[in-house]
C-alpha angles and dihedrals in degrees: 000000000000091000093050088053093052091049092052094047091047090053092050089048092056104031093158089071094053103033090245125149117290123260123252125232093295085085091069122103106298126235113281111287093208136008124201125192114214122210092260090057096255114144116215121189141198112219124193112227090228140227093316088070109014131058140173087279127076119287111192145170105020120201119190126196120244091249089052093234102104126058125186120187142155124256113197123219097352113164087238091056120113096242102030114157093022121137088248120060114266116231114186133174116255127176142197129195122215120230105239091208101049099021091228123136114242127227111296118247134202116247112238133184119052099337100078114058135166087271130073109293134200144161109226100178145009121207118238092254093049086240100112135047130195107212138182115265142039114270133178116195089343093307116123114235105168145278120359141072132292137188122223124198127215113243131223090257094054097257127116120257129224113297118244121201123245113241100232112179113247090348092155090063091064108033098067100118133089097265136034140161145150151202134207137224113251090247087065094232105100133056126199112199139185122206145120127254087203115095106249089357120168096194111083132197128202118245137181130223128182131211114243129203098273091057098255129113135247125243112280118262123206111245090228143245093304088067106021125058120188091222097046138065118244116183148137100047120195119192115204125231091261090068092231111067114082127193122189143157124254143160091213117143115281095049130120096254119297125015115338134188114261130190128210137164129230112240103194145001096273090076087218098094118073138167118250109286115248126209110238089217129204138016091020091050123049135172088269131074111296123187146122099073117178136162139183124251094270089066094211100110126036122200125210144153115265137183092193108120089330129174088242140343091328137341141206109251137171130221128192108235128230116238093255088056098053131097124240112286118261139189118246109208116197132174143117136270115238138183101244094213100046096022087227119145115258134203104228142153117258126223129186126186137181121244140264093003095053094221115162106252098179149318141218143154134256121239105277090219103052105003092245117155141178127193131181117225127183120226124253099055138089112234139200114200130188146154123235134207138153116275093014136097117217125235097213124210129218124225110182099191094163088073092055123091111237099250094159134270110351134187121213127184115216122163117205126216131207116202115212111236097248136129110276097025117135123211123196113213100213094177100060111107138191131178119252112291090355134105101202109117117248114228094247087066095068096077090058096044093047087063087056090051090050093051091051091045095051094041103044094179095058119109123187145189114224112202137178128208137192139194126257095270115114130020123309094250092046092054091046093052093043093050095042092056094046090052089050091049089054093048093047089056093050092048090050087066095060103270114148111254092225089067099062134048127182131215134175111214095182110199096330098101107044115173091206135015114285092236105113139034090249092051093047088051089056091049093054100079152126121227141158133219123210107237100174134015 
């Protein structure tokens, strides 16, 4: 009878999975479960996400998207689970979407398709654009093979495609214990894993692995003694959006009882040097087992699983962090990728590089349905961002975040355009720079111009006109001379890379071809530009 009661309550808690009636307002975020007054008088609260997400069953391992609007978690032993009634507990992936208008979480749904198998299932990471998932298990063409990690891509119809495993060098030598998991940096280039090298081991360590050019991953490296203790259990890492602040669970000395959430900062690019871990304290940590800490890019709220006064065995809760517990602020850039000619949305890969060095800072993919994308960028750097697709040349955008004062988390909208490689198409080069009143190229221009060189090298029949334009300030003759010299400087750079001089002409148009009226500083900035036109293909 007790089992039947749990089933009925579980179904009521997740009506979307069963087509039952919707819940009333009792499904909203519940009142704080626990308040804690800090010495400065600040009150911090843990809030239960409510009956739309939680049930009398165990909800575990939340993973929230960087934009804060998508939440994946595990529900244990739910009747809708793939392996319900088996001898071993069933752990399936469920998800909830947040209403961006009301801020309320919608009724949780069970993930179908390839993601929930007859084994334990989990989502470890969501890409900034909500287009990729890092999941538990090694899959090939959607078929489960065993322990490991896999990436799943969003499809044009909004569903999730077949997972494909990550090729991590010698992974089997490290994942030999009873538990394992991972997270990924938001640039998609670094994995943080927890696992045990001991067969059937119960004490885990944290490791790091890096993606290499061929798409595979390096052999995991232990994060070192500052993080890992041979006598304690380190697990469930979460890397904040800044790429530096790491949260993890450990039962190391100095905690409140069992495993607690700890915070540390990466000190260099090796990923092997870290600051002394700091316990996050109450109310995040209790005398019970605390783990599975996650947050959105804004870093204001953290989400975790908690047994404290839960609706069931454990619930998904959120807590507003104190300033000392937050990661460094970042910028969330969102937009859509469009065909510059037709203005139709495009599915494309995303690339962002730092200037002037041209180092790859990260990558991603736009939504295959509407071309939408999101990327997370730390402050203190100058970035070039662009989309890439076959038979298109990208109009890159510049985001100079090293000139912005860190005022906290910031969101920027920036659409990206891809120009089809056709006669008559005009490509604006947004990342070509000159000093005021001069025509010498600044070093941060070379990354952009090298893309033009690559285009001409790979397409030997293309001929282009390189043009420069000014705003309306200054005399006509002055602007013609300045723009002509700037166009010549760009042409000279391209010719220095071995391109035949007959394939590129340069013209300075001065102020004669404005794209907008010269009536504001912003519009004058748009009119000051370098661009090329495809004359022959």
